[in-house]
C-alpha positions as CSV (number, residue, x, y, z in Angstrom):
1,X,7.2,-6.0,-22.0
2,X,9.0,-9.3,-22.2
3,X,10.4,-9.1,-18.7
4,X,6.9,-8.3,-17.3
5,X,5.4,-11.2,-19.2
6,X,8.1,-13.6,-17.9
7,X,7.7,-12.4,-14.4
8,X,3.9,-12.7,-14.6
9,X,4.2,-16.3,-15.8
10,X,6.7,-17.3,-13.1
11,X,4.4,-15.7,-10.5
12,X,1.5,-17.7,-12.0
13,X,3.5,-20.9,-11.8
14,X,4.3,-20.3,-8.2
15,X,0.7,-19.4,-7.4
16,X,-0.6,-22.6,-9.0
17,X,1.9,-24.8,-7.0
18,X,3.7,-22.9,-4.2
19,X,5.5,-26.1,-3.3
20,X,7.1,-26.7,-6.7
21,X,10.8,-26.3,-6.2
22,X,11.4,-25.7,-10.0
23,X,9.0,-22.8,-10.0
24,X,10.6,-21.3,-6.9
25,X,14.1,-21.7,-8.2
26,X,13.0,-20.1,-11.5
27,X,11.5,-17.2,-9.6
28,X,14.7,-16.9,-7.5
29,X,16.9,-17.0,-10.5
30,X,14.9,-14.3,-12.3
31,X,14.9,-12.0,-9.3
32,X,18.7,-12.4,-8.9
33,X,19.4,-11.7,-12.6
34,X,17.1,-8.7,-13.0
35,X,18.4,-5.3,-12.1
36,X,16.4,-3.7,-9.3
37,X,15.0,-1.1,-11.7
38,X,13.3,-4.0,-13.6
39,X,12.0,-5.7,-10.4
40,X,15.1,-7.6,-9.3
41,X,15.1,-8.4,-5.6
42,X,18.0,-10.3,-4.0
43,X,16.3,-10.8,-0.6
44,X,13.2,-12.3,-2.2
45,X,15.3,-14.4,-4.5
46,X,17.1,-15.9,-1.5
47,X,13.8,-16.6,0.2
48,X,12.5,-18.4,-2.9
49,X,15.7,-20.4,-3.2
50,X,15.8,-21.4,0.5
51,X,12.1,-22.4,0.3
52,X,12.8,-24.6,-2.7
53,X,15.7,-26.3,-0.9
54,X,13.5,-27.0,2.1
55,X,11.2,-28.8,-0.2
56,X,13.9,-30.5,-2.3
57,X,17.3,-30.4,-0.7
58,X,18.8,-32.1,-3.7
59,X,17.7,-29.4,-6.2
60,X,21.0,-28.8,-8.1
61,X,20.2,-25.4,-9.5
62,X,18.8,-24.1,-6.2
63,X,22.0,-25.3,-4.4
64,X,24.2,-23.7,-7.1
65,X,22.5,-20.3,-6.9
66,X,22.6,-20.2,-3.1
67,X,26.3,-21.3,-3.2
68,X,27.1,-18.5,-5.6
69,X,25.5,-16.0,-3.2
70,X,27.7,-17.4,-0.4
71,X,24.6,-18.6,1.5
72,X,24.7,-21.7,3.7
73,X,23.2,-24.7,2.0
74,X,20.8,-27.0,3.8
75,X,22.0,-30.4,4.6
76,X,20.8,-32.9,2.0
77,X,19.6,-36.3,3.1
78,X,22.3,-38.9,3.1
79,X,20.4,-41.4,1.0
80,X,18.4,-40.9,-2.1
81,X,15.4,-42.7,-0.6
82,X,15.4,-40.1,2.2
83,X,15.0,-37.4,-0.5
84,X,12.1,-39.0,-2.2
85,X,8.8,-37.6,-0.8
86,X,6.4,-40.2,0.6
87,X,2.8,-40.0,-0.5
């Protein structure tokens, strides 16, 4: 029951703000760590992580997970001011 509850809460967080890189990385991390029998899905995890890094190329955890998977990392902006979203 705990895995279902955690998964439901992460899905809820992503539904509330689909552009929140922390929620997307959390979902990706969970999907990577869970066995397929309990709902793990490597392909969906990669999609979540890649989406998170399109939103925030500096997201350290997202970059770390993709690097562990041997996936190419998006190029991060050269300056911090380029990484800060403008209103």
